[in-house]
Structures are given as structure tokens and as C-alpha cells.
N, C-alpha and C positions, 0 to 999 in steps of 0.2 A: 815568499815560495810557497807551493800548495799546503794548506793543511792537510794533517793528516793523522787519524784516531781509529784506532785495534778497539773499539768498546770489549769492554771483558763480559760483563754481564748483556747476554744476548740469548737468541732464543734456540741457540744452540748448545746454550750449557756447559761452556770447554770451562775444566776447571784451574789450567792453569796456560797460559803463551806466553815462548818467550820469540822475539822477534826480533833480529839487528840486517841493516842495508851498511856495505860497504861500499864507496866507491871512489876510484884514485886512491885505492890505498889509506882512507880517512873512514871514518865510522861518521855517517851521515845520523842514522836511525840507530836507536835502543832501548827497547823496551818492553818490559817483564810484564805480565798481569794474571792474579790468581796465585794461586795455591800449587805447588809442588806436592802436596802432601793435606787434603782440605780436612780431614779427621781432627788432624795436628796443627791445623793452620799454620802450616809455613809456607812462605811466600814462594814462589816462583824468583831466583835469585840469578846473575848473572852465568857462576858456577855451576848451576844448577844443570848436571846431565841430563839426558833423553834419550833412550833406546831410540834410533836415529832410522830402524827401520829396513827399507832398502836402499833406501841411499850409503848403506854400508857396499852395498855391491861395485858403486865406483871406485872404491877404497883395491876392490878385488883387481880391477880392467888396471887400474892405476899399476898395482905391483904385479900383473902380466908382462905389460909395456916397458914395464925398466927393465924384464927380463926379455923381453923380443928386443931392447937396445945396445943390453948386453951379447947380443948374438945366443942363446940359452933357449932360443923357440921362436918356428916361424907359425906366422899366423894359419897360410892355409896349408898347414902338414896336420896327419890326420892327429886326434887327440890318441890314441893310441901308441905313439907312439913315443908320452912322455906321461903316460899315465906306473906307475906302479908294477913290476914285473906279474908275470900273471895277472891282473886285472884288464881288461878290456872291454867298452863300450858300443853296444852294434846298434842300428834299431831291428827288429826283428823284421817286423815288416817289410826291410829293405835290406839285408844284410852284407849288401855288397858295397854299399854307400858307405863314403867315406863320413864322417863325421869332423870339421876342422874346427878348431883352435878360434879360428874368426865365426864359427857360428855360434860357436856360447859366447861372443861377444856380443853379439847383433842377435839372439836369443830366435838364431832363424836354425838351430840344429837338429829338431823335430821332437825335441826332449820332452813329454807333456810337463802338465804345472799341475799339480793339485794341492795348493797349500796349503789346504785345511785339515784335508789329513799328513800333512811333513808337519803341522803343528800338533795334531793328536797323536802320534805316534810319537815323538821325536823330540817334544818338545816338555820341559818341566818344571816347577817352581823351583828356584835355584839354578845353577850350573847343571849343566846336565851331565849325566855318566855316562853318554853315549861315545865314542869318539868319531871326528868325520872323517876316518879313512874303513874303518872297518864299517860302518854306516853305506857309505857309499857304497862301498864294495858289497853289502846287503840286499842295497837300492837295485844296482845293475848289472847283475849278474844272475843266471839263469838260475833257477831253485833257491838264489839266495830271500830269505826271510822279509823282505820287504820287495823282492820280484814280482814283480808283473807287466801284462801287456800292456796296461791302459800307463803304466810310464812313459811310452813313445807313440808320438801321433802316427795317426796311418797317411804322410806326407811323405817325399822325399827329402831329405834333409838341404839344409839350402837354398828348400825352394819355401816357405813361409815364413810368416813371424809369429814366433808364438811363446810366448813373455816366460823364461825357464828361471824356476830358482835351483831347483835340482842341475842343469847346465850348469848356471853360476857355481857352483859348490862346486862341480869335476875342475872348474880352473882355478879355485884354492888347492884341492890336494894337486894339480899338477902342480904347483909353485911348490905347496911344501915335497913334493918329489923330487924338483930340480935343481932347490938349493938347500935340501937334508933340514929344513930349519920346518917347526909350522907353522902354519899362519899367520897365528898370535904373534909370534915370534919376529917371523921378518916382519909383517908389517909394522911394527914395533921399531928395532933394528933400521928400517931403509924407509920410513913416511914419517911416523910418530913424530921421531926425536927431530927428522929436520924441520919439521914442523911447530915446533914446539909443541906440542898435543900430548901434553907432562900430564893430564889427567885424563885421556883416554883409555878405553880399555875395553875388551871384545866379553870379559867374564866377570862376577860380580866380587869372585873371591879378591880380597884385596881393596875394595871401593868401601868407601864410606855410605850404606844404603840411607841414608836420614838425608843424603843430598841429589837421591837422584831422585825425579820426579815419580810417581806413582801412576800406572796407567791404572787410567777407569774407565768398566766395562758397561756400557750405559750410565747408571748413576756407582755404581759399586766399584771399590778401590778392586783392585786384580792383586796379584803376586808380581815379586820382578823373579821373570822368565829367564830359561837358558834353552838352549835348540842344541841336538848333534850336528844341526845345520847353519851352527854359527855365522859363518862369513858372511852370508848372506842378509843377515837380518839384524844381528845383537849388539853391534857398538853402541857402545856409548859414550856419548859425547857432549861438550857443553857447546855455545853458540857460537864464541869469540873461540874455540879451538876450530870448532869447522869452519869460519870462516877463514882463517889462515890455512888451511887445505883451497878454500875457495881461489883466496889469493896466487899459492899458487897457478894456479889456471889461467887466472887473468894476467900474469905476467910470466905466460910461458914457461913454466914449470920450475917455477924458481920462488924462496920465499926466505926473505929476508938471507940473502947469499949462497943458502941452500936449494942445490936442486936436485927437484924428484925425478924430473923429465923433461927430454929438450923440445924448444919450442914447437920443432914439424911434427913430435908425437903429440902436441896437444891440440893442436893443427887437427890432423889428422884422427886423434879419438872425437873429435867437438865436428866431426862432417858426414855426412850421412854415407853411410855404406853401405845402402844397400835400392838404393834406385825406385825406391817404390816407399809409400806411405806405412804404415801399421795398421790393424784395426781400430786403435784406438785414434787413430789423425799423427801419431807421430811421426818422425823421421826421427831415424837409429842411426846413433853412433857405435862406438864401442864403448856397452855397457851405458853410456851417457843417450839421453835423446834430445830431442827436441821439440818442443808441445809448442805450437805454431800460434795457442790462443794469447800465447806471454809476447809475442811479437818475434820476428821471421829471425833474428836475431842472439834468444834471448834458449842456452841449453839449459840442463839440471836435472835430477833427478825425484823422485816420491818417494815416500816409505808409507805407509800403513802397516800393522802390526796390534797386535792383542790391547788397548789400549792407547795406541799412540795412532798420530797424524803428523808428518811429516815435510819438508820441503828445501829442497839445495837447488837455483837458479843462479847463472850469472850469464853476464854477458858483456863479451870482451869488444866489440864497438864502441858501447857506452862505458865500458870500463866496471859495474857494479857487481854486484850477488849479495844473495838476499837469504838469510835462513831464517825458517820458521815451521815452529815445537810446537805441538797440543798434546798435551799428554792424557786425551780422549780420542779412539777411532771413532771418525763421522761417519753418519750412514747416509745426512742428508749433506750433499757437499757441494750443496749450491755458495754456500754462507764462505767455507775453506777457498774454495777459486775468488769469488769474488771481492776478498779482503786481502788476496794475493792478488790481484789486477792493480789496487787499492797501491800495494808498495811496490809493485813494476813501473807504476806509472811516475810514483815518487824518484825508483831510482831514478828513470829516463830523464825526467826532467831537471832535477837536482842538478842546480851548477850551471846547465844550460843557460841561454836568455832564449825564452819562449814568451810569449800572446798569455797573460793569466784571467783576463776579463774582458774576450772578446762578446760585442756584441753587434748584431745589425739596428738599422733605424727600423725596417718594415722582414717580415716574413715572409710578404708575399707584393710582388711588385708588377707594375703594369707590362705587356709587350711594347716597346720601342716608346716607354713612355720614363716611367721611373730609374734614375739610375737609385742605387745601394750605398749608403753611408757605412763603412764599417769601423769599428771606435777600437781599443784593447790599451790595456798598461803592461807594461812587459816585468817579469821577473829577471833580473840584474846584480846578481846575490855581487858577485865583483866589481857593479860598475863599469864594466867597460863600456869603453865606446860598440856601436853597432850599427849596421843595416838593417832593415826591414824590409820583406816585400809581402802582401798577402797577393794568396794564388786560386784561381780559383778555375772551377769543371764541371763541366756536363753529367747527366746522372751514369753516366758511361767509364767514367774517369781519365775522361780526355781534355788536360790542360789547358784553357780555351785565351788565360794570358796572366799577365801580373802587375799590378799597383805597386807604385811606392809608397810605403809609410810615412808620414810625416807627422811632427810637432811642433809650428811653424804656425799653428795659430789662425791660418788658411786654407788647410784643406778637410771644414768640417772635424777636427782632432779639437776644439775647445782651444784655451790658451796656450801661445808660443809657452814651449820645455816648461811644461805643467806633468808632465810623465803620461798624458796619454795621446796615445795617436791615430791618423786617420787618413780615411782616404775613401775614395768614391768609387765604387764599378759604373760602367756605363750602362745605358739600357740594356738588352737584352732581345735581342727577336726571336726567342724560339719559347714553346710550352716546353720548359724542363724544370727538372730539380737541382739546384746547382749547388756547388760543395764548397766549403774555404778553409784554406787553412792560411798558416801565416810560416815562411823560414825566415828565419837572421843568419849574418854571415858578423861573428865575431872579428872585431877589428885588427883586438889583441893577438887572439890566437891562430882568426882567421879560420876558425872551424865553423861549419856549417851546422843550423839544427833546422830540422822540419814539423811543426805540432799539427797534422793533416786533420783535414774534418772535425773542426771547432766551431764552425757554424755553419748554416744551412738558408739557403731560401729559395724559394718559385714561381713561376712567370705563369700557375697554374692557375686559372679564376676557378672558385670555389665558392657557389652561393648557397642561402635558404632560398629553398624553390617555394616551399611552402612551410604554418609551421602551425598546427592545429591545437588548439585549446581546449581545453576539458575540466571540469571542476569533480573537488570534489570535497566532502566535510570536512570538517574541522582548518576553514579556512587553508584552501587547499587550492594552486590549482596545476592544472599539469599543461606541459607542452613539450610537443613531437615536432623534434625540425628534421625539415625530409633536403636532403641537401643534392647539389645538381655539379656534376665535372662537369663545368661552360670550356675544358681547354678541346685542345685539337690530336694530342697524342698519345699523351700516356695514362696509365692507371693511376690515382691514387688509393694509395695500400693502408692495411691497420692503421684506421680512424680511431681517434678517438676526441670524443666532443668535451667539453666543460663547459658546465653553465653557471655565469658567479652574475650578482649585481650589488650597486653600492644602495639600495632604495635601504632606507631606514628603516622601513616598515615590512621587509624581507629576513625575514629570524631565520629560517633555515631550508635550504638548496637540496635536493639527492636526490641521487648521488653526489657527494664532493667529490671523488675519483673518476666524477664522466662517465660518457658512455661510446662503449663500440658503436661501426656503423659499417657493413656490408661494403668491400670494394667497390670503387667507381670505375669506372670504363667512363671513354670521352665521353659525354652526352649523359650517361646515367640518372638517375635519380634515385635515393634510395634511403627509408628512413631511419634512423634507431627500432630497433623492437620494443621495449622500453621507456616512454615519457620519462621525463625530471618533475618533479614532484616540487612546486614554490609552495613553502607555507609563507601568510604574511600575518603581521599581529592590524586585527582589525581595527583597533582602535585610534591609527596613525594612517589605518590607507586613506589614500588620498578620494574625493570623490569627485571628478566621474573617476575610479581608477583604470591604472598605469601600472606597467613596469617599465624597467630601463632595463637590457637585460644584455647582455658582452656572452656572444659563443664564441671560447677558444678552439680554434680545432688545429690536431696534427697528426702527421703522418710518419711510418715508421718511426714514432717516438721523435718527431722535431716540431716542434710549433711555428705552423707559418701564417694559419689565417685569423683573424680576426676580426668580429661581425658584430659591430652592435646594434642596437633596433629597441623601438619603443615600443610597447605591445598596448593600445589598448584590450582594454577587459569591460564595456561600457555593455550591459546589454546582454554579459556572456553567464553572470554571476547566478542567474535564475533562469539560465535554460539548461535542454540536458546537458551532459558529460559527451563530449562530443569523442567520437571510436579514437583507439590508438593501433588496432589491427586490424588488419585483414581478417575476417571470419565466413565460415556460411555454414548457415545451420541446419542441422536437420528441419524437412518440413513438415508439416502437420496442418493436420491429419497424416501419420502414416501406419497404414496401410486407409488409404482414402478413396474416398466415393463421391461426386465426379471433383472436387474444389478440393486444391491444399494449399499450403501457404507456405512461402519459402523468402526467407527473415537473408540479408549480409549486411557487413558495413564495411565502408573504406575510408581508412585515418587519411587517406593523401591524393587531392584532383586525381584521378584515372580515366581509362578510356575501359567501359566496363561489356565481356560480354559472359550473356546467361543463356544457356541453350539447353533444348532436351536431347537424350538419345534414347533410341531402343535397346536392349538388351543384345543385337549382335552387332550394335554400332552406328545406325544412321541414323541422322539426327532428324528430328521428329516436330519440335519448335524451336524458337529464333526468343526470347522473349526479351532478351536486352542487349540493345550494339549501340551503344552511346558514351561523351564522356559523362563524366557523374561528377557533383564533388562532393567534400568531405561529409560523411553522415550515416543515418542509418538506413536501410533500404529493408524493402516487404514486399513480393510478387505473389499475388492469386496466381494460381496456374490451371486453368478447366481442362479436364481432359475426358468431357463430354465424347466428343468426337474418338479417344480412343480404345482400345480393345484391353480387357486384364490383363495383366502380365509386371514385370520389374521395368523400371527405366532407371536413367539416370543423368541428373541432372549437373551440369559444370558451370564454374566460373572464374574465367580471367578476369585478372583487375590489375596491368601494372604486370609486374612477374609473379606476380600472387594467381597460383593457379590450382584447384580445388575440385574432385567429382564426390558425390552423393549419391544415395540405391533411393529410389522409390518405388511404392510397392503400389500397383490401382488394380481392387477390388470391386467389382462389378456387381 
């Protein structure tokens, strides 16, 4: 099984983490990190309660759909049919347009969202003294204390998707009006009890606050807050009780023989309801949404509130669910997403038969000559018999063929029955980047599982066209590789060159992380902007001097090319350093009469053109037009035959072009 760890001490300085993965009704990952209360050094435990923030809204959606199943509400009806008598909600920009229940469930109601203001006006330390119903009435009724035109978007209801916290709160009020119960009471009687969510609560009253993760804002602890709009953010629960809720959705609305929704209702909620992606790139279901970065079949809801960051995900096809709680609101979101990627990968792979040590014997294969050997072992925790195929595709994603993988000792797979499987991809006939995936069929369960894009190789030849060498002080040499795309069809993109050496006299290569190179069209020759610097030990450096260098070159994050070369530096140590940039210096003297010197340098053998133009752009002199080697150059321009005035000199060397101004004064 793939290793997984969630480091507690990291650059995000997170006080505490609670994480859980369930799959096939079993817990496959359960880890807590850090502290629910840093000051008191109280650790995060399985029972620690977190405010789950906007995950709370999915319970609003669940409750609405329960009423829908019981015939108490219709999704396409105007919400004013279900709000308390005398209270109605109308977008003042479009007073004749209906706002429907479904629009609230899909954030397409045109009701605006000003969460900062909602927290400021309606939030408080401790449970809010404000009531949900009266606060909403004052918020949506013209002349109300909190009413404003800015509470609405200037778009037709149903036309666009804009996330709306107040809109979701209206659904909770509808539930109260139709059932005669508070939202808190209804969800406890009809959801929490059925799911054994006995510690979960919308309010602080009755809870042991020492069991609640303290919210941290930046590095400071905050208070446990309440809000008049409590149904949209204020649920406090622990990861196991929330996993019961996820289990119900994974099992078609049922948990431990207690049904909270019909399976068809669950399928409806976890399906695209708008026919277009939201501004965040989501597919919007009924409150739930699908974020494609976690996979095409993964639905969920995130939460962000003062001092908390939460995520709930589920995948019905692979039958897993993830709970991830932090007691700090993050503003560097990349680390949070990266960790979720790891959790999702772990959940997807767990229990499946999949390739877990894939590799190819070469990243670059010559067209029509080289086959490519693929080898891998497999994760197979249930030890089922299986068949495995290697599937290879071109850069357009078109599957070209598949190869059966063997563990028989005669397909490049090492020894028979040693757990290493192998197969050969025959020589390819086209310059391309090829992507490899592995599919398996479990012979016991007949389950098909595919892990795409686990290896790549290319048939595009990439060469080091030249390698200018320079010297620096303190026993250092500089190397500036110029690469050539010797292919005929595709651009090599996002190139990173890494330089290594096994020579014992090499003490440091800078930078260790490599250098970037511009994209290379077919036939292009381009070099790194800054050179590599190799520091050596003069006491052990052999004479005549040389370096054994290895250039590992990647494109779009995949290592393809390895170029080994031995560089002799005999005679270079006493020479002037070679240039590493294209430059065109200002002429000297300037102004001049009648002779001036123009200096330039080229770090790569190039066709060089150096011309003089008058002030209106006419070419008046052609000083250089030839191929020149790497080096520093200067040329004198004699303007004896020219009249005083402003002139321009322009160099073109390869792709480098620069123009400077000079003044002739007689």
C-alpha cells in the first residue's frame, strides 16, 4: 500500500489536524495531529469537536430533500410559497422573477453573499442571542434593519451561480415553517439520531468546550463563536460522527439500517443541476458540489470560518469518504489542497490491485529502433489473482495499444514469480510523448481498475548543441548548456536541466534544483539564462583537468533525457572566462568623432548581424554579417563619411536582438 503521512509541523503552522478515511464501510486511515488547545497542550483526539463551517449546509440540503420526499415541498416552486406568512423574498432588480427552492439549493437564486458582514453583524462569542427567523426577516424585508440592495445581485434568478450563505439560511427557515420545529430540533430528530451523531450540536450550550478545537486566527486563539445564521456554518461534530453521515450517502441514504434519504434522492443531489461549471470550476449539485481536481466522481463540500478549515469528500464509485479538519483558517491554500490530493490518492488506491513501483528502462527511445521495457510490482493487499495490462497513449490521449504484463522471467521482468511484472513496448515510428498506464482485473471480484499516466517516455531527440565553459574565482567553472530539439513535430515545453557529477573532486554544483530553459520548437537551439557553477577541490583535481557531467532533462515535470559527457578543461583555466549572456554594450566614446567602438558578446555560436541606421531608419552601414564563435567582440565604426546626428546600431545573434543609440558630433 502507498505510504501516507500528514506532517503536523509544516510551513502552514497548523495547531491541530483530525483526518479520517472510510472505504467499503471500514476505517482505512485515522490520524490526529497537534493540539485542540495549544495553550493548555490538549491534543486533538478522535472525539474532538470541530466547527465544520459550510459543510453544515449539506445538512440543510438533506433536510430539504427529506421534506421533498414526503411531498411537503416542490423544488421548482417559489420560495414565498413556503416562507412564514407575511414574509416574502424578492430580488428588487427583477421583482417579477420567482426565486425557487432549487435556486437556493444550487446557489443560483441571485441572492448576494457578504460573509464578512454576516460574521460582523450576526456573529458573537458564545451562542448568538439573535433568532434565525427575525434576523432573516430584517435582512430581506425592505425597510428592515439589515436590508440593502447589495443583498442581491443584479442578475436574473436562475441565470448565474453565486455562492450564497443567506440563501441557504432561507432554506433552514423554510424547514422550520413547514415542520413547526426549529432547524436544530428537526435535524436532531430526523438526521442526527438516525446517524448516531449524539455529540453533534448546532449550539455551544450543553457542550464541554474543552472538547472543542480552539479556533486559531493567524497565531492567536479565538473564541468559540455563534451566529444568528447558525445553520450555514455552526455545526460542531467530530470526524467519526461526520463519517456516519458520509456513509449514509455512500450507501444510498442508509446508515446501520436507518434510512435518511432514498437512494434516488442521493443520486439527484450528487449530480449536475445547472448544466455549466461555476465560477470556481465546480459542478453544482443540490448543495453538494463536484470539484474536478479531486476526480470526476468525487463530491463534497468544504468549510472556511473564523479559525477553521474543513473538507468532506466522497466517491460513490470507489466507495470512500474523507474527513479533514484543521483548527486554523488558512490563507496559503496550496498546502491544504496538496494534503487532500494525498488523501484522495490513498482512498482511491486502497484495496485495489495497482502498479506501485512503475518504471521504464529509458525515458528517450529512438524512433524505429528502441523498444521500451516497463516493470512494476503491484499492491494487492487481499492477495487476489489478477491480470494486468500496460496501456500506452500518445500526446493527444489516443490509446495506441496494450501489452500484457508477465511475471514469468522471460518478459524482462527479472525472475519468475518474484512479484516483478514486465513487458516491452515495441519501437514507435513517430516523434511524440507517450503516456503509460496500467489496468488490472481482479479475477476474484472481476473489478477493473486503471491507474493512468504513471510513466512516460518520448521519441523526440534532444541534444546538447554546445556547452560554453567559463572560469570563476575560488576554484569554479561555469557551464552553460545549449539544447537543440532535433525532433520534427512537437515543442518541448517547461524544460528543467539538472546537472550532477560523480567526480570525487567536485564539491558543489549550483543550483542543485536545476535551471530552466525556454520552450524548444522543432529545430530550435536555446540555452539557460544563467550558467551552472561547479566548484572543485584543487588538491584532488586531476591534470589534465576534466569533469564527468550528467545532464538530466525534464519536460512538464517528467524526466526523459539523460546526457553523459566528459568535458576537458585543459587550457581553459588560464583563459578569460567565456560569456554566458548575449549582450550589446553602449558604444565608447559617445558622443564620438569620428571613430567609436562597439562591444558585444555571444555565449553560443551564432549568425551575427550588426548594422547602423540613421534617425529615420535607413541602413547606412553593414558592419558584421557572418557566423561567429562564442566570445567577446569589439568593432570600430568609422563615421568620417557621415554627417553629425543621431544614429542607431542593431545586433541580431540567433534569437537575440538589441538596438542602441549613438551620437556623432563633428
